[in-house]
C-alpha positions as CSV (number, residue, x, y, z in Angstrom):
1,M,138.1,122.4,92.4
2,S,137.5,118.7,92.4
3,K,135.2,117.0,89.9
4,K,132.3,115.0,91.3
5,V,132.0,111.5,89.8
6,F,128.7,109.7,89.9
7,R,128.8,106.0,89.6
8,R,125.8,104.0,88.5
9,S,124.8,101.3,90.8
10,R,124.6,97.8,89.3
11,R,122.0,96.8,91.8
12,K,118.4,96.4,90.7
13,P,116.1,99.0,92.3
14,K,114.1,97.7,95.2
15,V,110.4,96.9,94.4
16,A,107.8,96.4,97.0
17,K,107.0,92.7,96.4
18,H,103.6,93.0,98.1
19,L,102.5,95.4,95.3
20,L,103.3,92.8,92.6
21,A,101.8,89.8,94.4
22,M,98.6,88.2,93.2
23,P,95.6,89.0,95.3
24,S,94.9,86.6,98.2
25,Y,92.0,86.4,100.6
26,Q,92.8,88.0,104.0
27,G,89.6,87.3,105.9
28,Y,88.3,84.7,108.2
29,S,85.4,83.0,106.3
30,N,86.6,80.1,104.2
31,I,83.5,79.7,102.1
32,P,83.6,78.0,98.7
33,T,82.7,80.5,95.9
34,S,79.4,80.1,94.3
35,V,77.9,82.2,91.5
36,S,74.3,82.6,90.6
37,L,72.9,84.6,87.6
38,I,69.6,86.2,88.1
39,Q,68.4,87.6,84.8
40,Y,65.2,89.6,84.4
41,D,63.2,92.1,82.5
42,S,59.7,93.5,83.1
43,K,58.1,90.2,81.8
44,Q,60.1,87.4,83.3
45,S,63.0,86.3,85.5
46,S,65.3,83.3,85.6
47,T,68.1,82.0,87.9
48,K,71.1,79.9,86.9
49,D,73.9,78.3,88.9
50,L,77.2,79.3,87.3
51,S,79.5,78.1,90.0
52,S,81.7,76.1,87.7
53,A,81.3,78.3,84.6
54,K,84.1,80.2,83.0
55,G,83.5,83.4,80.9
56,L,80.7,84.9,83.0
57,K,80.4,87.9,80.7
58,N,79.3,85.5,77.9
59,E,76.1,84.9,79.9
60,I,75.0,88.5,79.7
61,T,71.8,89.0,77.8
62,E,71.2,92.5,76.3
63,N,68.0,94.3,77.3
64,K,67.8,92.4,80.5
65,I,69.3,93.0,83.9
66,N,72.0,90.4,84.7
67,W,72.8,90.1,88.4
68,F,75.8,87.9,89.1
69,K,75.5,87.0,92.8
70,V,78.9,85.8,94.0
71,I,79.0,84.3,97.5
72,G,82.3,83.4,99.2
73,I,85.4,85.4,98.3
74,S,88.1,83.1,99.8
75,D,88.9,81.4,96.5
76,S,91.5,83.9,95.4
77,A,92.0,82.5,91.9
78,R,88.2,82.5,91.1
79,I,87.6,85.9,92.5
80,T,90.6,87.3,90.6
81,D,89.3,85.8,87.4
82,I,85.9,87.3,87.9
83,G,87.3,90.7,88.8
84,Y,89.6,90.8,85.8
85,E,86.8,89.6,83.5
86,F,84.5,92.5,84.6
87,G,87.3,95.1,84.4
88,L,88.6,95.5,88.0
89,Q,92.2,96.4,88.6
90,T,94.5,94.3,90.8
91,F,94.3,96.8,93.7
92,D,90.5,96.7,93.6
93,I,90.6,92.9,93.9
94,K,93.1,93.0,96.7
95,D,90.9,95.4,98.6
96,L,87.8,93.2,98.0
97,M,89.7,90.2,99.5
98,S,91.2,92.2,102.4
99,D,89.8,92.1,106.0
100,Q,90.3,95.9,106.4
101,Q,86.7,96.7,105.7
102,V,87.5,99.7,103.5
103,V,84.9,101.8,101.7
104,K,85.9,102.5,98.1
105,I,84.1,103.8,95.0
106,V,86.0,103.8,91.7
107,A,84.5,104.9,88.4
108,Y,86.2,103.5,85.3
109,D,85.1,104.0,81.7
110,H,82.6,101.2,81.5
111,I,82.1,100.1,85.1
112,T,81.8,101.4,88.6
113,F,83.2,99.5,91.6
114,L,81.8,99.9,95.1
115,L,83.4,98.2,98.1
116,M,82.0,98.5,101.6
117,P,81.3,96.6,104.8
118,G,77.7,95.5,105.1
119,F,75.8,94.9,108.3
120,Y,72.9,92.5,108.8
121,L,71.1,90.7,111.6
122,T,71.5,86.9,111.7
123,E,68.2,85.1,111.5
124,G,68.5,82.8,114.5
125,D,70.1,84.8,117.3
126,K,69.5,88.3,115.8
127,Q,73.2,89.2,116.2
128,L,74.6,92.2,114.3
129,R,77.3,90.9,111.9
130,D,79.4,92.5,109.2
131,S,80.6,91.2,105.9
132,Q,82.8,92.5,103.1
133,L,80.6,93.4,100.1
134,G,81.6,94.5,96.7
135,F,79.6,95.6,93.6
136,I,80.5,96.1,90.0
137,I,77.9,97.9,87.9
138,G,78.1,98.2,84.2
139,K,75.8,98.3,81.2
140,D,73.0,95.6,81.7
141,F,74.8,93.9,84.7
142,I,75.7,94.0,88.3
143,V,78.1,91.7,90.1
144,S,77.7,91.5,93.9
145,F,80.4,89.9,96.0
146,Q,79.4,88.7,99.4
147,E,82.0,87.3,101.9
148,T,79.6,85.1,103.9
149,P,76.8,82.8,102.9
150,E,74.2,84.6,105.0
151,P,70.9,85.2,103.0
152,I,71.4,88.9,102.9
153,F,70.0,89.4,99.4
154,D,67.6,86.5,99.3
155,D,64.5,88.7,99.9
156,I,65.5,90.8,96.9
157,Q,66.0,87.8,94.7
158,N,62.6,86.5,95.8
159,A,61.0,89.8,95.1
160,I,62.5,89.8,91.6
161,N,61.3,86.2,90.9
162,D,57.8,86.9,92.3
163,N,57.5,90.4,90.8
164,Q,56.5,91.8,94.2
165,I,58.0,95.3,94.0
166,P,58.7,97.3,90.9
167,I,62.4,96.2,90.6
168,R,61.8,94.4,87.3
169,Q,60.5,97.6,85.6
170,K,63.6,99.6,86.6
171,E,67.2,99.7,85.4
172,N,70.2,98.1,87.1
173,D,71.0,101.2,89.1
174,Y,67.7,100.7,91.0
175,L,68.8,97.1,91.8
176,L,72.0,98.5,93.2
177,Y,70.0,101.0,95.3
178,I,67.9,98.2,96.7
179,L,70.9,96.0,97.4
180,L,72.6,98.9,99.3
181,R,69.4,99.6,101.3
182,V,69.4,96.1,102.7
183,V,72.9,96.3,104.2
184,N,72.9,99.9,105.6
C-alpha cells in the first residue's frame, strides 16, 4: 500500500474582495447628505441642523425623543460613519446604500435596524415614486435614512412642532409607527 502525502499549499486562501470592501452607494440619486435633529417631549420641541456635525450620539438628550432625520445616502463616508456610530454592521450599511430595495429587520442588543423601500406620491405631478428608507431605533432615539429629498416626513415633523396629534406624548416606537404609516 502506498502512503498518501498531503502537501500544504503556500498560496493564500481566496477571499471575496467585495465582502471586505467599504460600503459604497449603488443608487441613482446623488443628493448631498443632510442631518436634522428633531428633539421633543410632551412640553416642547426643537429642530437643529447637524449636517456638518460629528458625533451625533452626543446630541442625544435623555428623557426626550431624538429623531435624526438623514436625507441623501450617496455620501458613503458620512453614511458609514453614522451607521457605525449608532451600532450598524457593515452589511447593514451596504444594504442601506444598495439599489436592490431589500426589506430587512435586524434586532441587535441595543438597537433595531429596519430597511425597506418606501412609496410616496410626488407633490406636483402625483407620480408614485419609491425610495430606499432605513430606520435605526434605540433608547430615546430614531435615525431615519431617506434616499431622496422628497418631503416624505415633513408633515410628521410639522405635527411634532405644532403638537397637532399626540406624537409628543408617546415613546419613540410610536414615532416609528407613524413614519412607517406614511410610506406604506
